[in-house]
Each structure stands twice: as structure tokens, then as C-alpha cells.
KOLTORPA-100783 format. One line per field, with one value per residue (C-alpha): residue number from 1; residue in one letter; x, y, z. Coordinates in pm, 1 decimal, always signed. Example, Ala and Ser with C-alpha at 12.3 -4.5 7.8 and 13.67 -1.06 7.14 Angstrom:
nr (1 / 2)
rest (A / S)
east (+1230.0 / +1367.0)
north (-450.0 / -106.0)
up (+780.0 / +714.0)
This chain:
nr (1 / 2 / 3 / 4 / 5 / 6 / 7 / 8 / 9 / 10 / 11 / 12 / 13 / 14 / 15 / 16 / 17 / 18 / 19 / 20 / 21 / 22 / 23 / 24 / 25 / 26 / 27 / 28 / 29 / 30 / 31 / 32 / 33 / 34 / 35 / 36 / 37 / 38 / 39 / 40 / 41 / 42 / 43 / 44 / 45 / 46 / 47 / 48 / 49 / 50 / 51 / 52 / 53 / 54 / 55 / 56 / 57 / 58 / 59 / 60 / 61 / 62 / 63 / 64 / 65 / 66 / 67 / 68 / 69 / 70 / 71 / 72 / 73 / 74 / 75 / 76 / 77 / 78 / 79 / 80 / 81 / 82 / 83 / 84 / 85 / 86 / 87 / 88 / 89 / 90 / 91 / 92 / 93 / 94 / 95 / 96 / 97 / 98 / 99 / 100 / 101 / 102 / 103 / 104 / 105 / 106 / 107 / 108 / 109 / 110 / 111 / 112 / 113 / 114 / 115 / 116 / 117 / 118 / 119 / 120 / 121 / 122 / 123 / 124 / 125 / 126 / 127 / 128 / 129 / 130 / 131 / 132 / 133 / 134 / 135 / 136 / 137 / 138 / 139 / 140 / 141 / 142 / 143 / 144 / 145 / 146 / 147 / 148 / 149 / 150 / 151 / 152 / 153 / 154 / 155 / 156 / 157 / 158 / 159 / 160 / 161 / 162 / 163 / 164 / 165 / 166 / 167 / 168 / 169 / 170 / 171 / 172 / 173 / 174 / 175 / 176 / 177 / 178 / 179 / 180 / 181 / 182 / 183 / 184 / 185 / 186 / 187 / 188 / 189 / 190 / 191 / 192 / 193 / 194 / 195 / 196 / 197 / 198 / 199 / 200 / 201 / 202 / 203 / 204 / 205 / 206 / 207 / 208 / 209 / 210 / 211 / 212 / 213 / 214 / 215 / 216 / 217 / 218 / 219 / 220 / 221 / 222 / 223 / 224 / 225 / 226 / 227 / 228 / 229 / 230 / 231 / 232 / 233)
rest (M / D / R / N / R / N / W / V / S / G / F / G / A / V / L / L / I / L / M / S / H / V / S / S / A / L / E / V / P / L / D / P / K / V / L / E / G / L / P / Q / P / P / T / I / T / L / Q / S / P / K / D / Y / I / F / D / P / R / E / N / I / V / I / H / C / E / A / K / G / K / P / H / P / S / F / S / W / T / R / N / G / T / H / F / D / V / E / K / D / S / K / V / L / M / K / P / G / S / G / T / L / V / I / D / I / S / G / E / K / A / E / A / Y / E / G / T / Y / Q / C / T / A / H / N / D / H / G / T / A / V / S / N / S / I / V / I / R / Q / S / R / S / P / L / W / S / K / E / R / N / E / A / I / V / V / Q / M / G / V / S / L / V / L / Q / C / R / P / P / A / G / L / P / P / P / V / I / F / W / M / D / N / N / F / Q / R / L / P / L / D / K / R / V / S / Q / A / L / N / G / D / L / Y / F / S / N / V / L / P / E / D / S / R / P / D / Y / I / C / Y / A / A / S / L / T / H / K / P / S / S / R / N / S / L / S / R / S / P / C)
east (-4639.9 / -4707.0 / -4338.3 / -4280.7 / -4562.6 / -4415.6 / -4074.0 / -4233.5 / -4440.2 / -4124.9 / -3938.5 / -4213.4 / -4207.4 / -3834.8 / -3885.9 / -4157.4 / -3934.4 / -3650.7 / -3888.8 / -4024.2 / -3666.8 / -3574.9 / -3894.1 / -3845.8 / -3489.1 / -3632.2 / -3626.0 / -3827.2 / -3607.8 / -3709.2 / -3832.1 / -3528.4 / -3739.7 / -3771.0 / -3401.2 / -3332.9 / -3542.6 / -3365.1 / -3101.5 / -2746.0 / -2405.9 / -2147.2 / -1925.7 / -1621.2 / -1663.7 / -1374.1 / -1042.9 / -693.9 / -407.2 / -208.3 / +92.6 / +5.9 / +282.4 / +154.3 / +282.5 / +355.2 / +237.9 / -112.6 / -383.1 / -388.9 / -706.7 / -750.2 / -1050.8 / -1293.9 / -1653.4 / -1896.2 / -2256.0 / -2507.0 / -2858.0 / -2881.6 / -2595.6 / -2286.0 / -2104.5 / -1718.6 / -1419.7 / -1037.7 / -738.4 / -382.0 / -92.3 / -324.8 / -501.2 / -825.9 / -784.7 / -1019.1 / -1094.9 / -1302.5 / -1017.4 / -791.1 / -891.8 / -676.1 / -868.9 / -1218.0 / -1431.4 / -1665.1 / -2042.8 / -2193.4 / -1850.0 / -1535.1 / -1301.8 / -1053.6 / -912.7 / -607.2 / -499.0 / -124.0 / -71.2 / +151.7 / +198.5 / +477.4 / +352.3 / +553.0 / +327.8 / +46.0 / +261.6 / +160.5 / -66.7 / -441.4 / -727.9 / -1103.7 / -1401.6 / -1756.7 / -2030.8 / -2402.9 / -2649.4 / -2586.1 / -2202.2 / -1871.5 / -1635.0 / -1270.2 / -1051.4 / -698.5 / -417.1 / -305.8 / +50.1 / +82.4 / +422.2 / +543.1 / +713.7 / +1078.7 / +1266.1 / +1619.0 / +1888.7 / +2244.9 / +2546.7 / +2786.0 / +3112.7 / +3366.7 / +3462.8 / +3785.3 / +3815.8 / +3881.1 / +4151.0 / +4159.6 / +4309.8 / +4100.3 / +3947.9 / +3945.6 / +3623.2 / +3494.0 / +3224.1 / +3088.8 / +2923.8 / +2594.1 / +2536.8 / +2175.2 / +2023.0 / +1750.9 / +1400.2 / +1037.0 / +923.5 / +1258.7 / +1369.6 / +1383.6 / +1757.3 / +1896.0 / +2200.8 / +2182.2 / +2404.9 / +2402.6 / +2141.6 / +1902.1 / +1936.5 / +1941.6 / +2270.9 / +2223.8 / +2253.8 / +2342.7 / +2523.5 / +2850.1 / +2725.6 / +2465.2 / +2311.2 / +2296.7 / +1989.7 / +2177.8 / +2229.4 / +2593.6 / +2702.0 / +2905.1 / +3139.3 / +3251.0 / +3531.3 / +3591.9 / +3601.5 / +3717.6 / +3362.3 / +3286.2 / +3512.2 / +3294.7 / +3274.8 / +2900.7 / +2809.7 / +2531.2 / +2320.1 / +1963.9 / +1724.5 / +1356.1 / +1101.1 / +760.1 / +607.0 / +878.5 / +1071.8 / +1402.1 / +1694.8 / +2034.1 / +2386.3 / +2537.0 / +2888.8 / +2906.4 / +3100.1 / +3343.2 / +3552.5 / +3613.6 / +3912.4)
north (+5489.4 / +5187.6 / +5140.2 / +5127.0 / +4879.5 / +4655.4 / +4668.7 / +4576.4 / +4299.8 / +4158.5 / +4164.8 / +3981.3 / +3714.4 / +3653.5 / +3644.1 / +3377.6 / +3166.6 / +3174.2 / +3082.9 / +2802.4 / +2667.5 / +2672.1 / +2490.4 / +2219.4 / +2142.0 / +2064.2 / +1699.5 / +1534.5 / +1298.8 / +933.4 / +801.9 / +644.3 / +324.0 / +293.3 / +326.1 / +63.0 / -179.9 / -110.2 / -357.2 / -242.5 / -384.3 / -464.2 / -191.0 / -266.3 / -88.7 / -226.5 / -389.3 / -448.1 / -217.0 / -299.2 / -383.3 / -607.5 / -716.5 / -978.5 / -1090.6 / -1476.8 / -1513.8 / -1401.8 / -1497.0 / -1332.5 / -1133.7 / -1006.6 / -779.1 / -760.0 / -624.0 / -511.4 / -390.2 / -456.3 / -564.2 / -864.6 / -902.1 / -1019.4 / -1343.8 / -1347.1 / -1521.9 / -1488.1 / -1520.2 / -1576.0 / -1504.5 / -1460.8 / -1805.4 / -1908.4 / -1956.6 / -2233.5 / -2138.3 / -2446.3 / -2679.6 / -2526.7 / -2609.3 / -2320.4 / -2063.2 / -1928.2 / -1687.2 / -1496.4 / -1558.9 / -1286.5 / -1141.7 / -1185.1 / -1131.1 / -1419.6 / -1541.3 / -1762.4 / -1966.3 / -1991.8 / -2162.8 / -2461.6 / -2379.8 / -2226.7 / -1867.1 / -1798.5 / -2052.2 / -1783.7 / -1506.5 / -1379.1 / -1136.5 / -1170.7 / -1011.8 / -1029.8 / -1026.8 / -950.0 / -1046.8 / -1049.8 / -1058.7 / -692.6 / -668.0 / -735.6 / -524.8 / -621.2 / -514.7 / -388.9 / -635.3 / -706.8 / -822.3 / -1034.3 / -1056.5 / -1199.7 / -968.9 / -1080.4 / -987.6 / -862.7 / -1114.3 / -985.7 / -1148.7 / -1300.8 / -1104.4 / -1012.3 / -643.7 / -525.9 / -198.0 / +99.9 / +343.2 / +692.7 / +1027.7 / +1288.8 / +1554.1 / +1330.1 / +1228.9 / +869.1 / +646.0 / +342.6 / +129.8 / -50.7 / -245.9 / -340.8 / -660.5 / -632.1 / -656.3 / -643.9 / -389.5 / -200.2 / -192.1 / +120.3 / +163.8 / +320.9 / +290.4 / +179.9 / +67.1 / -260.4 / -102.4 / -55.3 / +325.7 / +514.0 / +692.2 / +1069.3 / +1235.7 / +1600.0 / +1814.3 / +1640.0 / +1285.4 / +1194.8 / +898.2 / +851.3 / +716.1 / +386.6 / +346.1 / +451.4 / +657.5 / +972.2 / +1155.6 / +1493.1 / +1505.9 / +1238.4 / +1347.7 / +1154.7 / +1098.3 / +909.9 / +613.9 / +317.3 / -56.3 / -94.7 / +76.4 / -137.0 / -93.5 / -208.1 / -284.0 / -287.8 / -441.7 / -297.7 / -653.8 / -814.3 / -749.6 / -550.4 / -763.4 / -660.9 / -693.8 / -782.6 / -834.5 / -461.0 / -325.0 / -47.5 / +203.2 / +520.7 / +621.0)
up (-3197.6 / -3432.4 / -3471.6 / -3086.3 / -3045.5 / -3304.2 / -3121.0 / -2783.1 / -2945.0 / -3100.5 / -2771.2 / -2607.2 / -2866.4 / -2814.5 / -2440.8 / -2475.6 / -2695.7 / -2439.3 / -2158.1 / -2365.3 / -2424.2 / -2055.9 / -1949.7 / -2200.3 / -2050.4 / -1704.4 / -1609.1 / -1335.1 / -1123.4 / -1092.6 / -767.3 / -581.7 / -525.9 / -897.9 / -950.2 / -689.9 / -889.3 / -1223.8 / -1343.6 / -1284.5 / -1403.8 / -1137.7 / -992.1 / -774.1 / -442.4 / -237.9 / -331.0 / -178.8 / -275.2 / -593.9 / -393.0 / -106.6 / +131.6 / +381.7 / +717.1 / +701.9 / +1058.5 / +960.9 / +717.1 / +374.9 / +314.9 / -39.2 / -56.5 / -346.9 / -292.0 / -567.8 / -612.6 / -889.7 / -970.9 / -951.0 / -704.1 / -889.7 / -866.5 / -822.9 / -966.5 / -938.4 / -1154.9 / -1034.9 / -1263.6 / -1549.6 / -1519.9 / -1343.0 / -982.7 / -865.8 / -506.0 / -427.3 / -502.3 / -240.8 / +117.1 / +245.3 / +59.6 / +148.9 / -35.0 / +190.2 / +118.5 / -104.7 / -156.7 / -364.6 / -60.0 / -18.6 / +317.8 / +277.3 / +573.1 / +554.2 / +885.6 / +843.1 / +476.6 / +273.8 / +248.1 / -72.1 / -249.3 / -257.9 / -390.2 / -731.0 / -918.0 / -838.7 / -1010.4 / -910.4 / -1153.7 / -1060.8 / -1306.6 / -1354.0 / -1651.9 / -1732.8 / -1732.3 / -1580.2 / -1364.8 / -1298.5 / -999.7 / -1033.6 / -1053.5 / -694.4 / -648.7 / -335.6 / -175.5 / +147.8 / +396.2 / +449.2 / +767.2 / +699.9 / +791.9 / +878.1 / +720.9 / +978.3 / +1013.0 / +1264.9 / +1315.6 / +1465.7 / +1675.7 / +1455.4 / +1581.7 / +1437.6 / +1524.8 / +1700.8 / +1462.7 / +1150.3 / +976.8 / +986.8 / +842.4 / +1015.0 / +749.3 / +824.3 / +508.3 / +606.0 / +447.5 / +191.9 / +330.9 / +209.7 / +292.7 / +321.6 / +687.4 / +899.8 / +1011.6 / +1325.0 / +1554.3 / +1912.5 / +2193.2 / +2403.2 / +2631.4 / +2338.3 / +2358.0 / +2031.0 / +1969.6 / +1958.4 / +1612.6 / +1544.0 / +1291.3 / +1372.5 / +1392.6 / +1124.7 / +957.5 / +581.8 / +389.4 / +348.6 / +727.5 / +745.9 / +1046.3 / +962.3 / +1201.9 / +1056.5 / +1325.0 / +1587.2 / +1954.9 / +2265.9 / +2376.4 / +2060.8 / +2176.0 / +2276.4 / +2197.7 / +2122.6 / +1794.0 / +1678.7 / +1361.0 / +1377.0 / +1099.9 / +1197.8 / +964.6 / +964.9 / +1013.4 / +1230.3 / +1547.9 / +1506.9 / +1395.1 / +1517.5 / +1366.3 / +1693.5 / +1548.1 / +1448.9 / +1741.9 / +1666.6 / +1851.8 / +1640.5 / +1838.8)
């Protein structure tokens, strides 16, 4: 009996030790009001994408927002050197924010292309945004050329080349006729990634004078290569 009592007593001692260990790990959360009053280093909460392509017809808005206690001050670099916002009458930094608004009306928009970076600073630390590459959208421009009618035999394969101009961002390419109707595509007539139009076998109904390749920019109206007019047969 004494041996059993000793075993039970020992088990109870172990249990008490475990309970004591668990209770010592508990933490009482601080009052949120207390946390709000504590000093905090800056943290970036909003920033523009790393690759920012802007429309030259609209103002450039480069976002940079941050929080901290006290509220941080903001500064910018452009192409690795300090960008003095106050010395440029076309650039405005929003009050209490690092967001820049650049008025490019009447200006050469390419003058503001470059790599920008925002810094938020207070007495307790510094936060830096991503490097933001600012580039102007460029509408594709067709080269001038004259195309003669193409005569082929029925049943042969054919490729009508588009040769779209480079654009930023890259243009969306499609084929249309003079009535601005998209040409139907199927297994026999298809469009390649580079814009070329493929005919696996030419049929009589493919004969027409208005095969036109269009390149549509995401920020500009579609530009057409009006000189591209070909008759496959």
C-alpha cells in the first residue's frame, strides 16, 4: 500500500509541475490604446508597381504611402540620385503622403522616365519602397510600304506577314477588313503569335483586296497598316 501511495504522490508532483509550466507561458495582451501610443518605425503600405507604363496624355501618379509613429516624412530618388520635388513646378507631393503627381501637359513626357524610389523616415527608422521603373507608353507606328496583289493556286498554303511595329506595352494584333470587321479564324485560317496570317490551303472564298493587319495599343486607339492589302488568289 505504501508503495502505491508513493507512486500516486509522485504522479501528482509531475502533474503540478506541468501545470505550473503552462501557466507561466500565458501572456496578457496589451491594451490596443497603449499600442497606438507606442513609437513605431515606418512601414510602406502602398506603392506603385515595379514596372509602371504611363499614358503620355495623362498625369503620372507614383504612389507611396506609409504608416508610423510619429507619421513619417517622405523623399524620393530618381536614377539613384536625390529627386528634389520642390524644385520642379510640374511635380506635386500630396500632403501627408509620399505620392507624386507629375503634370506632363505641354512637356516632353520622356523627360520623366527613369527609376524612382520612395523613402519614408521618422525618428525610429526608415522604410524604402521597391524600385519603380517609369516608362512612357509608345503607340506602334507602321512602316510605309506598298504591297502588290498575291496570286496563288487553289489548295496551296500561304502566309500573309503582318510585321507589327514595336510598342510599349506590346500591341494586341488582329486582322480586319475595310469595314472594320474581324476576319474569321478557324483550323484552316489561323493567326500566329507574331501576327502573321496562315492559310493551310487557299480556297476561292479567300480572294479579297482588303486583308488589313491592325495593332491595338492598350493605351492608344488602334493603328492600322492601311497599305497591307493582299489577295491570296
